C-alpha positions as CSV (number, residue, x, y, z in Angstrom):
1,M,0.0,0.0,0.0
2,D,1.4,3.4,-1.1
3,Q,1.4,5.6,2.1
4,R,1.6,9.4,2.1
5,K,1.5,12.2,4.6
6,V,-1.1,14.0,2.6
7,I,-3.2,13.4,-0.5
8,I,-4.9,16.2,-2.4
9,L,-7.9,15.4,-4.5
10,G,-8.3,17.8,-7.4
11,T,-6.1,20.2,-9.5
12,G,-8.0,23.4,-9.9
13,P,-6.7,26.6,-8.3
14,A,-7.5,25.4,-4.8
15,G,-5.9,22.0,-5.2
16,L,-2.8,23.3,-7.0
17,T,-2.3,26.1,-4.4
18,A,-2.6,23.5,-1.6
19,A,0.0,21.4,-3.5
20,I,2.4,24.3,-3.7
21,Y,2.2,25.1,0.0
22,A,2.2,21.5,1.1
23,A,5.2,20.7,-1.1
24,R,7.1,23.7,0.3
25,A,6.4,22.4,3.8
26,N,8.2,19.2,2.8
27,L,5.0,17.1,3.0
28,N,5.6,15.6,-0.5
29,P,1.9,15.7,-1.3
30,L,0.4,13.2,-3.7
31,V,-2.1,15.0,-6.0
32,I,-4.9,13.1,-7.7
33,E,-5.7,15.1,-10.8
34,G,-9.3,14.1,-11.4
35,N,-10.9,13.6,-14.8
36,E,-10.4,17.3,-15.7
37,P,-6.8,18.2,-14.8
38,G,-6.7,21.9,-14.1
39,G,-10.4,22.1,-13.4
40,Q,-12.9,24.5,-15.1
41,L,-10.3,27.1,-15.8
42,T,-8.8,24.9,-18.5
43,L,-12.0,25.6,-20.5
44,T,-11.6,29.4,-20.0
45,T,-9.8,31.6,-22.5
46,E,-8.4,34.8,-21.1
47,I,-8.4,35.4,-17.4
48,E,-8.2,39.1,-16.5
49,N,-9.0,39.1,-12.8
50,F,-6.3,36.9,-11.4
51,P,-3.7,39.2,-9.7
52,G,-0.3,39.4,-11.2
53,F,-1.2,39.3,-14.9
54,P,-1.9,42.8,-16.1
55,D,-2.2,41.6,-19.7
56,A,-4.4,38.6,-18.8
57,I,-3.4,35.0,-19.0
58,L,-5.1,32.0,-20.6
59,G,-6.8,29.6,-18.2
60,P,-4.8,26.5,-19.3
61,D,-1.6,28.5,-19.0
62,L,-2.3,29.6,-15.5
63,M,-3.1,26.0,-14.4
64,D,0.0,24.7,-16.1
65,N,2.1,27.3,-14.4
66,M,0.6,26.4,-11.0
67,R,1.2,22.7,-11.6
68,K,4.9,23.2,-12.6
69,Q,5.3,25.3,-9.5
70,A,4.0,22.5,-7.3
71,E,6.1,20.0,-9.1
72,R,9.2,22.1,-8.6
73,F,8.8,21.8,-4.8
74,G,8.2,18.1,-4.8
75,A,4.5,17.5,-5.4
76,E,3.7,14.2,-7.2
77,F,0.8,14.0,-9.6
78,V,-1.3,10.9,-10.5
79,F,-3.8,11.1,-13.4
80,G,-7.1,9.6,-12.5
81,L,-10.3,10.0,-10.5
82,A,-10.8,9.3,-6.8
83,T,-13.7,6.8,-7.0
84,A,-13.9,6.0,-3.3
85,V,-12.5,7.0,0.0
86,D,-12.5,5.4,3.5
87,L,-12.5,8.0,6.2
88,H,-13.5,5.8,9.1
89,Q,-9.9,5.6,10.5
90,R,-6.5,7.0,9.8
91,P,-4.6,6.5,7.7
92,F,-7.4,7.3,5.2
93,R,-7.7,5.1,2.2
94,V,-8.2,6.6,-1.3
95,T,-9.1,4.4,-4.3
96,V,-8.2,5.8,-7.7
97,N,-9.9,4.6,-10.9
98,E,-11.4,1.8,-8.8
99,D,-8.1,-0.1,-8.8
100,D,-5.1,1.8,-7.3
101,E,-5.2,2.4,-3.5
102,Y,-3.3,4.9,-1.5
103,E,-3.2,5.8,2.2
104,S,-2.5,9.1,3.9
105,Q,-2.5,10.7,7.3
106,A,-4.3,13.7,6.1
107,L,-6.6,14.5,3.1
108,I,-7.4,17.7,1.3
109,V,-10.6,17.6,-0.8
110,S,-10.6,20.1,-3.6
111,T,-12.7,18.4,-6.2
112,G,-14.7,21.5,-7.2
113,A,-18.2,21.8,-8.5
114,S,-19.4,21.2,-12.0
115,A,-21.7,23.6,-13.7
116,K,-24.9,22.1,-14.8
117,M,-25.2,22.2,-18.6
118,L,-28.2,22.1,-20.9
119,G,-27.0,19.1,-22.8
120,I,-28.1,20.5,-26.2
121,P,-26.2,20.3,-29.6
122,G,-23.4,22.9,-30.0
123,E,-23.1,23.7,-26.3
124,A,-20.1,21.7,-25.2
125,E,-17.9,22.4,-28.2
126,L,-18.5,26.2,-27.8
127,V,-17.5,26.5,-24.2
128,G,-14.9,29.3,-24.2
129,H,-16.1,30.5,-27.6
130,G,-19.3,32.3,-26.6
131,V,-20.7,29.7,-24.2
132,S,-19.9,30.4,-20.5
133,T,-21.0,29.4,-17.0
134,C,-19.3,32.4,-15.2
135,A,-20.5,36.0,-15.7
136,T,-17.8,37.3,-13.4
137,C,-15.1,35.5,-15.4
138,D,-16.3,36.3,-18.9
139,G,-18.7,39.2,-18.9
140,F,-16.1,41.7,-19.8
141,F,-15.5,40.1,-23.2
142,F,-19.0,40.9,-24.3
143,R,-19.0,44.6,-23.9
144,D,-21.7,46.3,-26.0
145,K,-22.9,43.0,-27.3
146,P,-26.3,41.1,-26.9
147,I,-26.2,38.3,-24.3
148,L,-28.5,35.5,-23.4
149,V,-28.7,34.0,-19.9
150,V,-30.5,30.7,-19.5
151,G,-32.1,30.0,-16.1
152,G,-34.9,31.0,-13.8
153,G,-33.4,31.0,-10.3
154,D,-31.5,33.5,-8.2
155,S,-28.2,32.6,-9.9
156,A,-29.7,33.5,-13.3
157,M,-31.1,36.8,-12.1
158,E,-27.8,37.7,-10.4
159,E,-25.8,36.8,-13.5
160,A,-28.1,38.7,-15.8
161,S,-27.9,41.8,-13.6
162,F,-24.1,41.7,-13.5
163,L,-23.9,41.3,-17.2
164,T,-25.9,44.5,-17.8
165,K,-22.7,46.3,-16.8
166,F,-21.2,45.2,-20.1
167,A,-23.8,44.0,-22.6
168,S,-26.0,46.1,-24.9
169,Q,-28.9,43.9,-23.8
170,V,-29.4,40.8,-21.7
171,T,-32.2,38.4,-22.4
172,I,-33.2,35.9,-19.8
173,V,-34.3,32.6,-21.4
174,H,-36.5,30.4,-19.2
175,R,-38.5,27.3,-20.2
176,G,-41.3,28.0,-17.6
177,E,-43.9,30.7,-17.4
178,T,-42.9,31.6,-13.8
179,L,-39.4,32.1,-12.3
180,R,-37.9,30.1,-9.4
181,A,-36.0,33.1,-8.2
182,S,-36.8,34.8,-5.0
183,K,-39.2,37.8,-5.1
184,V,-36.5,40.4,-4.5
185,M,-34.3,39.0,-7.2
186,Q,-37.1,38.9,-9.7
187,E,-38.1,42.5,-8.9
188,R,-34.5,43.6,-9.3
189,A,-34.2,42.0,-12.7
190,H,-37.6,43.3,-13.9
191,A,-36.6,46.8,-12.9
192,N,-33.5,46.7,-15.0
193,P,-34.2,48.3,-18.4
194,K,-31.4,46.4,-20.1
195,I,-32.9,43.0,-19.2
196,K,-35.4,41.5,-21.6
197,W,-37.3,38.2,-21.3
198,A,-37.9,35.0,-23.4
199,M,-40.2,33.0,-21.2
200,N,-41.8,29.6,-22.1
201,S,-38.7,29.0,-24.3
202,T,-37.0,25.7,-24.3
203,P,-33.3,25.8,-25.6
204,L,-32.8,23.3,-28.5
205,S,-29.4,24.0,-29.9
206,V,-26.6,26.6,-30.0
207,K,-25.9,28.1,-33.3
208,S,-22.4,29.2,-34.4
209,Q,-20.3,30.5,-37.3
210,D,-16.5,30.1,-37.5
211,S,-16.6,28.4,-34.1
212,H,-18.2,31.4,-32.3
213,V,-21.8,31.6,-30.9
214,T,-24.3,33.4,-33.1
215,G,-27.6,32.4,-31.5
216,L,-29.7,30.0,-29.5
217,E,-32.5,28.0,-31.1
218,V,-35.5,27.8,-28.8
219,R,-39.0,26.3,-29.0
220,D,-42.0,28.3,-27.8
221,N,-43.7,26.0,-25.3
222,K,-47.1,27.6,-26.1
223,T,-47.1,27.5,-29.9
224,G,-44.6,24.9,-30.6
225,E,-42.8,27.2,-33.0
226,T,-39.0,27.4,-33.1
227,R,-36.9,30.5,-33.6
228,V,-33.3,31.6,-33.2
229,L,-32.4,34.3,-30.6
230,P,-29.3,36.1,-31.9
231,T,-26.5,36.5,-29.5
232,E,-22.7,36.5,-29.2
233,G,-22.7,35.3,-25.6
234,L,-24.6,32.5,-24.0
235,F,-24.4,32.2,-20.2
236,I,-25.8,29.0,-18.6
237,A,-27.0,29.7,-15.1
238,I,-28.9,26.7,-14.0
239,G,-26.8,25.8,-11.0
240,H,-23.8,23.7,-10.0
241,N,-23.2,20.2,-8.7
242,P,-20.5,19.9,-6.0
243,N,-18.3,16.9,-6.8
244,T,-18.8,15.1,-3.5
245,S,-20.8,11.9,-4.4
246,F,-17.6,9.7,-4.2
247,L,-17.4,10.6,-0.5
248,N,-20.6,8.5,0.1
249,G,-21.9,10.7,2.9
250,Q,-18.8,10.4,5.1
251,L,-18.5,14.2,5.4
252,K,-21.1,16.7,6.5
253,T,-22.6,18.7,3.6
254,D,-25.3,21.3,3.1
255,K,-28.6,20.3,1.5
256,V,-27.1,20.8,-2.0
257,G,-24.0,18.7,-1.3
258,Y,-21.3,21.3,-0.7
259,L,-18.9,20.3,2.1
260,K,-19.3,22.1,5.4
261,T,-16.1,23.4,6.9
262,N,-15.2,24.9,10.2
263,L,-16.0,28.6,10.5
264,H,-12.4,29.4,11.5
265,N,-10.3,27.0,9.3
266,S,-10.7,24.4,6.5
267,A,-11.5,21.4,8.7
268,T,-14.4,19.2,7.8
269,S,-16.5,17.0,10.0
270,V,-13.8,14.3,10.0
271,E,-10.6,15.1,11.9
272,G,-7.7,15.1,9.4
273,V,-9.8,15.9,6.4
274,F,-9.8,19.4,5.0
275,A,-11.6,21.1,2.1
276,C,-11.0,24.0,-0.1
277,G,-12.2,25.6,-3.4
278,D,-15.6,25.3,-5.0
279,V,-16.4,22.0,-3.4
280,M,-17.0,24.0,-0.2
281,D,-17.7,27.4,-1.6
282,S,-21.1,27.9,-3.3
283,H,-21.0,31.7,-3.1
284,Y,-17.8,33.2,-4.6
285,R,-16.6,30.5,-7.0
286,Q,-13.6,32.5,-8.2
287,A,-10.1,31.3,-9.0
288,I,-8.5,33.7,-6.5
289,T,-10.8,32.8,-3.6
290,A,-10.2,29.1,-4.4
291,A,-6.5,29.6,-4.4
292,G,-6.7,31.4,-1.0
293,S,-8.7,28.5,0.5
294,G,-6.1,26.1,-0.9
295,C,-3.4,27.9,1.0
296,R,-5.5,27.7,4.2
297,A,-6.0,24.0,3.8
298,A,-2.3,23.2,3.3
299,M,-1.3,25.3,6.3
300,D,-4.0,23.6,8.4
301,V,-2.7,20.2,7.3
302,E,0.9,21.1,8.2
303,K,-0.2,22.1,11.7
304,F,-2.4,18.9,11.9
305,L,0.5,16.6,11.1
306,E,2.7,18.4,13.6
307,G,0.1,17.9,16.3
308,A,-0.4,21.6,16.7
309,F,-3.9,21.8,15.1
310,V,-6.8,22.4,17.5
311,Y,-9.8,20.5,16.2
312,D,-13.2,21.2,17.8
313,W,-16.0,20.9,15.4
314,S,-18.8,21.4,18.0
315,M,-17.3,24.7,19.4
316,S,-16.3,26.3,16.2
317,G,-19.5,26.0,14.2
318,A,-19.6,25.5,10.5
319,H,-21.0,27.2,7.4
């Protein structure tokens, strides 16, 4: 059995930052890359809001730089997906790709959250070329252009309101006749003169030309007729799924499935297991906040392995 001091699950900004800090602390972390090495940022083109890059940086380049930095200090990477973990006793056991098994004295979970997609033709291949799941990340690139936001919940209202700072017009596309969003969010969206509505509209396919989005084909649920809504930017805002199913309920989560962590540190409900990034953050979901939480997790692990970490789940409270 391959035994380690610490295993890190996931290689987005949180996991890679945790790997850098853990490696610099001579913990020789083993990093399980997951089925999307680098996380969601590898699907992003230019990133303009990550500090230190005044001229922006491509998402894949940022992730590659972070990985190389972690490797420089001794982090070891294994390609594969953590398919099962046993957290009932230390050392914890991690199964990768259902075959390979590893043990560790501490575990950092940074498996992220996957944006829910529509699953329609043209969507997946145009991510990063007009299709986006992050208004904060990509809104700037659609200045003075028409934008569509698909969704009917609070996230869609929030994304649409934010995008009006850049777009010439934002149209919210929703398959229902009524919205799921809270009353206050609906009122705010309806009061915004730059937000238009395409209700009772079911998305059918994403249209493109020269590998860039040109429109969204929808079906009118009342008449059955189809039409194409022209746009250069299509934002999918129908929620996220935290990647926690492989934990099989061994860690406390909120009702959606995001991991609960201690209010004052990155500890989870199992002593020796820490969490960082989007798997425990349903609010900010930014590369820089994920990286910061990865730093916290690695520093907490270092103290934990030294016997200097004070764990008291009941006193600290959780969020």
